[in-house]
VORO-165539 format. One record per residue (C-alpha): residue in one letter; x, y, z. Coordinates in nm, 2 decimals, m for minus. Example, Ala and Ser with C-alpha at 12.3 -4.5 7.8 and 13.67 -1.06 7.14 Angstrom:
<rs>
+------+--------+--------+--------+
: code :     px :     py :     pz :
+------+--------+--------+--------+
:    A :   1.23 :  m0.45 :   0.78 :
:    S :   1.37 :  m0.11 :   0.71 :
+------+--------+--------+--------+
</rs>
This chain:
<rs>
+------+--------+--------+--------+
: code :     px :     py :     pz :
+------+--------+--------+--------+
:    M :   0.00 :   0.00 :   0.00 :
:    Y :   0.18 :   0.30 :  m0.13 :
:    H :   0.15 :   0.62 :  m0.33 :
:    T :   0.45 :   0.82 :  m0.45 :
:    I :   0.78 :   0.65 :  m0.53 :
:    Y :   1.12 :   0.79 :  m0.63 :
:    L :   1.33 :   0.56 :  m0.85 :
:    Y :   1.68 :   0.60 :  m0.99 :
:    L :   1.89 :   0.43 :  m1.26 :
:    P :   2.27 :   0.51 :  m1.26 :
:    M :   2.45 :   0.48 :  m1.60 :
:    D :   2.77 :   0.57 :  m1.78 :
:    G :   2.82 :   0.89 :  m1.96 :
:    L :   2.75 :   0.75 :  m2.31 :
:    S :   2.42 :   0.60 :  m2.21 :
:    Y :   2.33 :   0.92 :  m2.03 :
:    S :   2.41 :   1.12 :  m2.35 :
:    H :   2.19 :   0.91 :  m2.57 :
:    L :   1.91 :   0.91 :  m2.31 :
:    F :   1.93 :   1.29 :  m2.28 :
:    K :   1.90 :   1.32 :  m2.66 :
:    S :   1.61 :   1.08 :  m2.69 :
:    L :   1.40 :   1.24 :  m2.42 :
:    H :   1.48 :   1.59 :  m2.54 :
:    N :   1.37 :   1.51 :  m2.90 :
:    L :   1.06 :   1.34 :  m2.78 :
:    S :   0.97 :   1.63 :  m2.56 :
:    I :   1.01 :   1.88 :  m2.84 :
:    R :   0.79 :   1.66 :  m3.07 :
:    E :   0.52 :   1.62 :  m2.81 :
:    G :   0.54 :   1.99 :  m2.69 :
:    K :   0.63 :   1.89 :  m2.34 :
:    K :   0.86 :   2.08 :  m2.10 :
:    F :   1.23 :   1.99 :  m2.09 :
:    F :   1.45 :   2.24 :  m1.90 :
:    K :   1.74 :   2.29 :  m1.66 :
:    S :   1.61 :   2.27 :  m1.31 :
:    Q :   1.62 :   2.59 :  m1.10 :
:    T :   1.58 :   2.40 :  m0.77 :
:    K :   1.79 :   2.08 :  m0.83 :
:    K :   2.16 :   2.11 :  m0.88 :
:    D :   2.31 :   1.96 :  m1.20 :
:    C :   1.97 :   1.84 :  m1.32 :
:    Y :   1.73 :   1.87 :  m1.61 :
:    E :   1.36 :   1.82 :  m1.57 :
:    C :   1.15 :   1.64 :  m1.83 :
:    H :   0.77 :   1.65 :  m1.83 :
:    L :   0.72 :   1.42 :  m2.12 :
:    F :   0.51 :   1.17 :  m1.91 :
:    Q :   0.37 :   1.41 :  m1.65 :
:    D :   0.01 :   1.32 :  m1.75 :
:    N :   0.10 :   0.96 :  m1.66 :
:    G :   0.21 :   1.05 :  m1.31 :
:    I :   0.59 :   1.06 :  m1.40 :
:    L :   0.84 :   1.34 :  m1.36 :
:    I :   1.19 :   1.27 :  m1.50 :
:    Y :   1.51 :   1.42 :  m1.36 :
:    L :   1.83 :   1.38 :  m1.56 :
:    R :   2.12 :   1.43 :  m1.33 :
:    S :   2.49 :   1.46 :  m1.43 :
:    T :   2.74 :   1.57 :  m1.17 :
:    E :   3.10 :   1.53 :  m1.06 :
:    Y :   3.23 :   1.50 :  m0.70 :
:    T :   3.54 :   1.40 :  m0.52 :
:    I :   3.59 :   1.12 :  m0.28 :
:    G :   3.94 :   1.13 :  m0.13 :
:    N :   4.17 :   1.17 :  m0.43 :
:    N :   3.92 :   1.02 :  m0.68 :
:    H :   3.69 :   1.22 :  m0.91 :
:    V :   3.35 :   1.05 :  m0.95 :
:    H :   3.11 :   1.11 :  m1.24 :
:    Y :   2.75 :   1.04 :  m1.16 :
:    H :   2.50 :   1.01 :  m1.44 :
:    A :   2.14 :   0.89 :  m1.37 :
:    M :   1.78 :   0.91 :  m1.46 :
:    E :   1.57 :   0.98 :  m1.15 :
:    I :   1.19 :   0.94 :  m1.15 :
:    R :   0.92 :   1.06 :  m0.93 :
:    M :   0.61 :   0.85 :  m1.00 :
:    N :   0.25 :   0.81 :  m0.89 :
:    P :   0.18 :   0.45 :  m1.00 :
:    K :  m0.19 :   0.49 :  m0.99 :
:    M :  m0.17 :   0.78 :  m1.24 :
:    L :   0.04 :   0.56 :  m1.46 :
:    L :  m0.24 :   0.31 :  m1.47 :
:    Q :  m0.52 :   0.57 :  m1.49 :
:    Q :  m0.46 :   0.93 :  m1.58 :
:    K :  m0.60 :   1.20 :  m1.34 :
:    E :  m0.63 :   0.95 :  m1.05 :
:    Y :  m0.52 :   1.15 :  m0.75 :
:    I :  m0.68 :   0.97 :  m0.46 :
:    Q :  m0.65 :   0.59 :  m0.48 :
:    I :  m0.33 :   0.42 :  m0.37 :
:    S :  m0.14 :   0.12 :  m0.52 :
:    R :  m0.11 :  m0.23 :  m0.38 :
:    F :   0.13 :  m0.51 :  m0.45 :
:    N :  m0.11 :  m0.68 :  m0.69 :
:    D :  m0.09 :  m0.37 :  m0.91 :
:    Y :   0.28 :  m0.45 :  m0.98 :
:    P :   0.24 :  m0.65 :  m1.31 :
:    A :   0.02 :  m0.38 :  m1.46 :
:    I :   0.26 :  m0.10 :  m1.34 :
:    E :   0.55 :  m0.30 :  m1.49 :
:    Q :   0.38 :  m0.34 :  m1.83 :
:    M :   0.26 :   0.03 :  m1.85 :
:    F :   0.61 :   0.15 :  m1.76 :
:    F :   0.76 :  m0.07 :  m2.03 :
:    N :   0.52 :   0.06 :  m2.29 :
:    L :   0.56 :   0.42 :  m2.19 :
:    F :   0.94 :   0.42 :  m2.22 :
:    A :   0.96 :   0.19 :  m2.52 :
:    E :   1.01 :   0.47 :  m2.78 :
:    T :   1.27 :   0.63 :  m2.55 :
:    Q :   1.46 :   0.30 :  m2.54 :
:    E :   1.44 :   0.25 :  m2.91 :
:    N :   1.57 :   0.60 :  m2.99 :
:    M :   1.87 :   0.53 :  m2.77 :
:    L :   1.96 :   0.21 :  m2.97 :
:    D :   2.01 :   0.37 :  m3.32 :
:    N :   2.37 :   0.25 :  m3.31 :
:    D :   2.35 :  m0.13 :  m3.33 :
:    D :   2.72 :  m0.16 :  m3.24 :
:    I :   2.67 :  m0.04 :  m2.89 :
:    I :   2.32 :  m0.17 :  m2.83 :
:    N :   2.43 :  m0.39 :  m2.54 :
:    Q :   2.59 :  m0.10 :  m2.35 :
:    F :   2.27 :   0.07 :  m2.27 :
:    P :   2.06 :  m0.01 :  m1.95 :
:    L :   1.70 :  m0.11 :  m1.99 :
:    I :   1.53 :   0.22 :  m1.95 :
:    N :   1.18 :   0.08 :  m1.99 :
:    S :   1.23 :  m0.20 :  m1.74 :
:    I :   1.11 :  m0.08 :  m1.39 :
:    A :   1.29 :  m0.38 :  m1.24 :
:    A :   1.62 :  m0.22 :  m1.34 :
:    Y :   1.56 :   0.08 :  m1.11 :
:    K :   1.64 :   0.11 :  m0.74 :
:    V :   1.40 :   0.29 :  m0.50 :
:    N :   1.52 :   0.61 :  m0.35 :
:    R :   1.21 :   0.68 :  m0.15 :
:    I :   0.87 :   0.51 :  m0.11 :
:    D :   0.56 :   0.66 :   0.06 :
:    Y :   0.35 :   0.39 :   0.23 :
:    C :   0.00 :   0.51 :   0.29 :
:    V :  m0.36 :   0.42 :   0.37 :
:    N :  m0.69 :   0.60 :   0.29 :
:    L :  m0.96 :   0.61 :   0.56 :
:    F :  m1.31 :   0.74 :   0.53 :
:    S :  m1.50 :   0.92 :   0.81 :
:    A :  m1.79 :   1.16 :   0.82 :
:    N :  m1.59 :   1.32 :   1.11 :
:    A :  m1.27 :   1.36 :   0.90 :
:    A :  m1.23 :   1.73 :   1.00 :
:    Q :  m1.26 :   1.65 :   1.37 :
:    Y :  m1.02 :   1.35 :   1.35 :
:    I :  m0.76 :   1.57 :   1.18 :
:    E :  m0.80 :   1.83 :   1.45 :
:    L :  m0.74 :   1.57 :   1.72 :
:    I :  m0.47 :   1.38 :   1.54 :
:    K :  m0.25 :   1.68 :   1.48 :
:    R :  m0.23 :   1.73 :   1.86 :
:    A :  m0.09 :   1.37 :   1.90 :
:    N :   0.23 :   1.26 :   2.06 :
:    I :   0.56 :   1.29 :   1.86 :
:    P :   0.77 :   0.97 :   1.87 :
:    K :   1.12 :   0.98 :   2.00 :
:    R :   1.38 :   1.13 :   1.77 :
:    F :   1.11 :   1.29 :   1.55 :
:    E :   1.03 :   1.66 :   1.53 :
:    P :   0.74 :   1.86 :   1.39 :
:    V :   0.77 :   1.99 :   1.03 :
:    M :   0.71 :   2.36 :   1.01 :
:    V :   0.59 :   2.57 :   0.72 :
:    Y :   0.66 :   2.94 :   0.66 :
:    D :   0.36 :   3.17 :   0.71 :
:    S :   0.38 :   3.49 :   0.51 :
:    K :   0.13 :   3.67 :   0.73 :
:    S :   0.31 :   3.62 :   1.06 :
:    K :   0.65 :   3.60 :   0.88 :
:    R :   0.75 :   3.30 :   1.08 :
:    K :   0.73 :   2.92 :   1.06 :
:    K :   0.42 :   2.75 :   1.19 :
:    L :   0.29 :   2.39 :   1.23 :
:    Y :   0.08 :   2.27 :   0.93 :
:    K :  m0.28 :   2.38 :   0.97 :
:    N :  m0.46 :   2.07 :   0.85 :
:    A :  m0.21 :   1.79 :   0.91 :
:    Y :   0.01 :   1.60 :   1.16 :
:    Y :   0.35 :   1.62 :   1.00 :
:    V :   0.67 :   1.50 :   1.18 :
:    K :   1.00 :   1.37 :   1.07 :
:    N :   1.34 :   1.23 :   1.17 :
:    K :   1.65 :   1.18 :   0.95 :
:    S :   1.50 :   0.89 :   0.75 :
:    V :   1.12 :   0.89 :   0.79 :
:    C :   0.83 :   1.14 :   0.76 :
:    L :   0.49 :   1.08 :   0.91 :
:    N :   0.20 :   1.27 :   0.76 :
:    F :  m0.17 :   1.25 :   0.86 :
:    Y :  m0.39 :   1.48 :   0.66 :
:    D :  m0.72 :   1.57 :   0.51 :
:    K :  m0.70 :   1.46 :   0.15 :
:    Q :  m0.97 :   1.69 :   0.03 :
:    Y :  m0.80 :   1.99 :   0.18 :
:    Q :  m0.47 :   1.89 :   0.03 :
:    L :  m0.62 :   1.85 :  m0.32 :
:    L :  m0.79 :   2.19 :  m0.29 :
:    Q :  m0.45 :   2.34 :  m0.27 :
:    V :  m0.33 :   2.19 :  m0.60 :
:    R :  m0.63 :   2.08 :  m0.80 :
:    N :  m0.98 :   2.21 :  m0.88 :
:    D :  m1.29 :   2.18 :  m0.66 :
:    I :  m1.44 :   1.89 :  m0.87 :
:    V :  m1.13 :   1.67 :  m0.82 :
:    A :  m1.12 :   1.76 :  m0.45 :
:    A :  m1.49 :   1.68 :  m0.40 :
:    D :  m1.41 :   1.31 :  m0.47 :
:    A :  m1.18 :   1.31 :  m0.16 :
:    N :  m1.45 :   1.44 :   0.08 :
:    G :  m1.42 :   1.26 :   0.41 :
:    I :  m1.09 :   1.09 :   0.32 :
:    I :  m0.81 :   1.09 :   0.58 :
:    R :  m0.47 :   0.98 :   0.46 :
:    F :  m0.19 :   0.84 :   0.68 :
:    E :   0.15 :   0.84 :   0.51 :
:    V :   0.49 :   0.70 :   0.61 :
:    Q :   0.75 :   0.85 :   0.38 :
:    C :   1.06 :   0.63 :   0.38 :
:    E :   1.38 :   0.81 :   0.26 :
:    K :   1.68 :   0.65 :   0.11 :
:    S :   1.85 :   0.55 :   0.44 :
:    K :   1.52 :   0.40 :   0.57 :
:    V :   1.48 :   0.21 :   0.24 :
:    K :   1.83 :   0.06 :   0.28 :
:    N :   1.75 :  m0.03 :   0.63 :
:    L :   1.43 :  m0.21 :   0.53 :
:    C :   1.61 :  m0.40 :   0.25 :
:    R :   1.88 :  m0.51 :   0.50 :
:    K :   1.64 :  m0.60 :   0.78 :
:    H :   1.40 :  m0.81 :   0.55 :
:    S :   1.68 :  m0.95 :   0.33 :
:    I :   1.52 :  m0.82 :   0.01 :
:    S :   1.67 :  m0.64 :  m0.29 :
:    N :   1.61 :  m0.27 :  m0.35 :
:    S :   1.34 :  m0.29 :  m0.60 :
:    L :   0.98 :  m0.17 :  m0.63 :
:    Y :   0.86 :  m0.53 :  m0.65 :
:    H :   1.00 :  m0.62 :  m0.31 :
:    L :   0.94 :  m0.29 :  m0.13 :
:    S :   0.57 :  m0.27 :  m0.24 :
:    N :   0.49 :  m0.60 :  m0.07 :
:    D :   0.16 :  m0.56 :   0.12 :
:    E :   0.28 :  m0.73 :   0.44 :
:    L :   0.58 :  m0.50 :   0.46 :
:    S :   0.38 :  m0.18 :   0.39 :
:    Q :   0.12 :  m0.28 :   0.64 :
:    S :   0.37 :  m0.35 :   0.92 :
:    I :   0.54 :  m0.01 :   0.86 :
:    L :   0.20 :   0.18 :   0.87 :
:    L :   0.08 :   0.00 :   1.18 :
:    K :   0.41 :   0.05 :   1.36 :
:    Y :   0.43 :   0.42 :   1.31 :
:    Y :   0.06 :   0.48 :   1.37 :
:    V :   0.08 :   0.32 :   1.71 :
:    Q :   0.40 :   0.51 :   1.79 :
:    S :   0.24 :   0.85 :   1.70 :
:    I :  m0.14 :   0.85 :   1.73 :
:    G :  m0.16 :   0.56 :   1.98 :
:    I :  m0.45 :   0.32 :   2.03 :
:    G :  m0.67 :   0.50 :   2.28 :
:    D :  m1.02 :   0.63 :   2.19 :
:    Y :  m1.12 :   0.99 :   2.20 :
:    Y :  m1.34 :   1.12 :   2.49 :
:    T :  m1.44 :   1.45 :   2.63 :
:    L :  m1.22 :   1.56 :   2.92 :
:    T :  m1.51 :   1.51 :   3.16 :
:    K :  m1.58 :   1.15 :   3.04 :
:    A :  m1.21 :   1.06 :   3.04 :
:    K :  m1.18 :   1.16 :   3.40 :
:    E :  m1.49 :   0.96 :   3.49 :
:    I :  m1.34 :   0.65 :   3.34 :
:    I :  m1.01 :   0.71 :   3.53 :
:    R :  m1.19 :   0.76 :   3.87 :
:    V :  m1.37 :   0.42 :   3.85 :
:    A :  m1.07 :   0.23 :   3.71 :
:    Q :  m0.99 :  m0.08 :   3.93 :
:    N :  m0.63 :  m0.16 :   3.85 :
:    H :  m0.45 :   0.18 :   3.92 :
:    T :  m0.36 :   0.35 :   4.24 :
:    N :  m0.50 :   0.68 :   4.34 :
:    K :  m0.17 :   0.84 :   4.27 :
:    Q :  m0.16 :   0.70 :   3.92 :
:    K :  m0.52 :   0.82 :   3.87 :
:    Q :  m0.44 :   1.17 :   3.98 :
:    R :  m0.14 :   1.19 :   3.75 :
:    M :  m0.35 :   1.07 :   3.46 :
:    I :  m0.60 :   1.35 :   3.53 :
:    T :  m0.32 :   1.60 :   3.56 :
:    V :  m0.17 :   1.49 :   3.22 :
:    L :  m0.51 :   1.51 :   3.06 :
:    D :  m0.57 :   1.87 :   3.19 :
:    L :  m0.22 :   1.97 :   3.08 :
:    V :  m0.27 :   1.83 :   2.72 :
:    S :  m0.61 :   2.00 :   2.71 :
:    Q :  m0.45 :   2.33 :   2.81 :
:    K :  m0.14 :   2.31 :   2.59 :
:    K :  m0.33 :   2.16 :   2.29 :
:    Y :  m0.05 :   1.92 :   2.20 :
:    V :   0.08 :   1.61 :   2.38 :
:    W :   0.44 :   1.69 :   2.30 :
:    K :   0.40 :   2.04 :   2.42 :
:    A :   0.24 :   1.93 :   2.74 :
:    R :   0.54 :   1.70 :   2.80 :
:    N :   0.79 :   1.97 :   2.74 :
:    E :   0.62 :   2.22 :   2.97 :
:    S :   0.51 :   1.98 :   3.24 :
:    N :   0.65 :   1.96 :   3.60 :
:    I :   0.63 :   1.58 :   3.56 :
:    C :   0.96 :   1.43 :   3.45 :
:    P :   0.95 :   1.29 :   3.09 :
:    K :   0.98 :   0.92 :   3.20 :
:    K :   0.68 :   0.96 :   3.44 :
:    F :   0.49 :   1.15 :   3.18 :
:    D :   0.54 :   0.87 :   2.93 :
:    K :   0.45 :   0.61 :   3.18 :
:    T :   0.13 :   0.80 :   3.26 :
:    L :   0.05 :   0.79 :   2.88 :
:    K :   0.08 :   0.41 :   2.90 :
:    H :  m0.16 :   0.40 :   3.19 :
:    L :  m0.41 :   0.60 :   2.98 :
:    T :  m0.36 :   0.36 :   2.70 :
:    E :  m0.44 :   0.07 :   2.93 :
:    L :  m0.77 :   0.24 :   3.00 :
:    G :  m0.83 :   0.29 :   2.63 :
:    I :  m0.81 :   0.67 :   2.66 :
:    N :  m0.63 :   0.89 :   2.42 :
:    P :  m0.45 :   1.18 :   2.59 :
:    V :  m0.60 :   1.42 :   2.34 :
:    T :  m0.96 :   1.49 :   2.44 :
:    I :  m1.26 :   1.62 :   2.25 :
:    P :  m1.34 :   1.99 :   2.30 :
:    S :  m1.68 :   2.03 :   2.47 :
:    R :  m1.79 :   2.28 :   2.21 :
:    W :  m1.81 :   2.01 :   1.95 :
:    K :  m2.11 :   1.84 :   2.12 :
:    I :  m1.95 :   1.51 :   2.05 :
:    Q :  m1.89 :   1.27 :   2.34 :
:    F :  m1.68 :   1.00 :   2.18 :
:    L :  m1.48 :   0.91 :   1.86 :
:    P :  m1.33 :   0.57 :   1.83 :
:    N :  m0.96 :   0.53 :   1.74 :
:    L :  m0.90 :   0.48 :   1.37 :
:    L :  m0.68 :   0.17 :   1.42 :
:    P :  m0.96 :  m0.08 :   1.36 :
:    D :  m1.05 :   0.11 :   1.04 :
:    I :  m0.69 :   0.08 :   0.92 :
:    T :  m0.68 :  m0.29 :   0.97 :
:    K :  m1.01 :  m0.33 :   0.79 :
:    V :  m0.88 :  m0.13 :   0.49 :
:    M :  m0.57 :  m0.34 :   0.49 :
:    K :  m0.78 :  m0.65 :   0.46 :
:    G :  m0.96 :  m0.49 :   0.16 :
:    N :  m1.30 :  m0.45 :   0.33 :
:    K :  m1.31 :  m0.08 :   0.26 :
:    C :  m1.20 :   0.17 :   0.00 :
:    S :  m0.82 :   0.21 :  m0.04 :
+------+--------+--------+--------+
</rs>
């Protein structure tokens, strides 16, 4: 279960030169953009297959390692596999069983590019298989799951206040009005050096980049995304003894285990209650001491006051270890530390974890 992927195919200078020429000529013929990137160093961008969910980056650079000069030539690809299979598909995600169709469509799409590179029969065997997706390595893969709820807006508001796992930090965005960086308005977005976790309202996201008609189809959809960068991808390949390929990394069991792991670490498994109701549950709990109960109530009050679990921890008089232990006690009672504001007139919202597991089994839209 995944959405965006980043692929790369290293090659020698001769292959790169022929590839560059082939893509450039095809782009001119089709009236597509082909230009030197203003944001990526030593890189050309090719929009030949943009309608098919593919952006191509041709990168050629030189760098030094010790006393050695290294030349790097590669085609890098940013791809939405669902758009490859169906143009203008912005919502649905890909599963492992889509791989044969993705492989065939990729082969067909790049067939002419490959043929144009092979004009010189004498060097035909020197060129990599540009139109074989199996030849590419994965630089990044975004595992994700779509969930539907009539209370999507409320869930996003609660989720963005969730805990931040150890060694993660919130991603900030520059606000032109206040002229400073702020947290994302309609998302829970945190990262470490190799992973980004993003929980957001899909309709709101599409409204920023597409028209209202496209966005309307995403009404009520919440997306949870785990973006695995290059170092995480390498770690996954090593841990699971698999090769770095889309075929292996798109395995449903692997993607589901990643999604569940980071969901529990960040959002947790407790249900959402009003502050009043959560306190009632704590007071009648049988397996916790009065001291533990009082600390749970204190943490709930603090989170309600500070709005964010991580902010409450940072500003609490309770030491971090005891704070985290108190969060575990709340989990044991099935209570999420983030509580429902009384003004919503909603008493309870279940945790989304059961919905995620249902979607993973194919019982709901994905």
